[in-house]
N, C-alpha and C positions, 0 to 999 in steps of 0.2 A: 672306879679305881684303876690306876695305872698298873699294869702287870710288868714286873721286872723281866729283863731279858735273861734267858738261861743259856748256859754254855752249849748244850747239845752234846752230841757224841764226840769222842776223842778225835774223830776224823774231820770235824767241822773246821771251817776256816778260822773261826774264833779260837778254838782250842789249839789248833796247830800254831797259830801266830803267838798265842800266849805262851805255849811251851817253848817256842823259839826265842821269845823275848826274855824268858827267865833262865834258860839253860846256861848262858854264859856267866851267870851270877851264882851258879851252883845249886839252883832250886829246880827240882824235877817236878813236873806235873804228873800226878798219878791218878788215873781214872779207876773208879770202883763201879761195881755193878749197880744198877738203879735201886735195888732193894737193900743194899749194904748200908750199915751205919757208917758214918764218916769219923774215923779216929781223929782226934785233935781238933774237932769242931767246937769252938767256943759257944756258939749259939744252937748247935744241934740241928736236927732235921736235915735239910739239904745244904746247909751252909758249909763253906769250905773249911777244911781242917789243915792244921799246920803241925807237922811233927818233924823235927830236925830239918833236913834238907829236902823235904817232900811237901808239896801242896796237894792235898787230897780232895778230890772232887767227884761228883757224879754228873750225869747228863742234865739233871734238874738243879744243879748248883747255879745260883745267880751269878752272872758275870761280875757284878759289883763286889760280891763276896769273895770271889777268887782273886780279884785285883787287890782288894783290901788286905787279905791275908798275905798275899805275895809281897805287898809293900811293907808289912810288918817285918818280914824276913829281910827285905832289902835295907830297911832302916836299922836293923839290929847289927851289932858288931859280931865278929867271928865267934867269940866266946859264947855269946847268947844264942847265936844261930845253932850251935852244936847241941844246945839243951832245949831248944824250942819244943813245946808240947802244949797245945790248947791255948794257953794264955801267953801271949807274946811279951807281956810285961811292958816296961817303958812308962814314961810319965804322960801327963795330959798334953804337953807340947809335942812329944813324939807322936801321940795319937793324931794330933792335928796334921803333923807332917805326913803321916801315913795316908790320911784322907786326901791331902793336897796332891801327893805323888800319885795316888791311884787315879785321881781325876786327870792329871797330865798323861799318864800312861794309857788311859782309855782311848786317846786319839790314835794309838798304834794298832788298835783292834778293829778289824774290818766289820762294818755294820753296827758298831757300837759308838765310840766317840765320846767326847766330853759332855755334850748336851744330854745324851742318853744316860751317861753316868750320873750326872747331877739329878736328873729326873728320877732315876732308879734309887738313888740315895734317899731322896725325899719320900718316895713311895714306900721304901722299906722302913723308914723311921729314924734315920740319922737325925741328930738334934744339934742345931746350931743356934747361937744366941740371936742371930738376925732373922731366924725363922725359916731359912731355906739353905740348902747346900750351895745354890747358885750365888745368893747374896753373900754368904760367907766367903766363897772362893774369890769373888771379884772385889769385895769391899772390906774384908776383915781377916785376911789370912797372911798378913805380913810376917807374923811370928813363925808360921809354918814354913813360908818361903825361906826365911832367914835360917831356920833349923836345917833345911835341906842344903842350902848353900854352904853353911859352916861345916857340914859333914861330907861335902863333895858329891852329893847326890843330884845336884841340879846346878847348872851354870846360868846364873842370872844374866850374864852378858850375852849368852847364846841360848835363849829359852828352849830351842828345839833339842838342845843337848841335855838329856836327862840323867843317865847313869853312865859313869865312865866305863 
């Protein structure tokens, strides 16, 4: 079985880069001690939590989980961001957009990247109708891309431009 990549400590390059990526958008990365429960975690255990403008993690939080919850925040409007707690809400199409954006942002994280994100999503158990995150991303995600473009979160003309 494929082991998913974990964030590691707050001082890790992964964590530092993630914090720097999220800060300009008003989302703070908050580290908890290894034994602490994670407030706002939808899935419990070591999975990332989302409470208001904070992404809560521990060193054993999977990178894919932190990215996914961060993207829920990025995809929410300001009114919803202010009240986020555990369940980010949104509809099925927004959930697809969250997955797509998290895959795009994976390339910004040192030692992680898109291919690892796709593999970790499959290992964790994300479910896509084509059977894998990779196939969905490359073959079946037009609706997710369109959602991101319509909301100004991704520039299809300049795919390297993710979030304004």
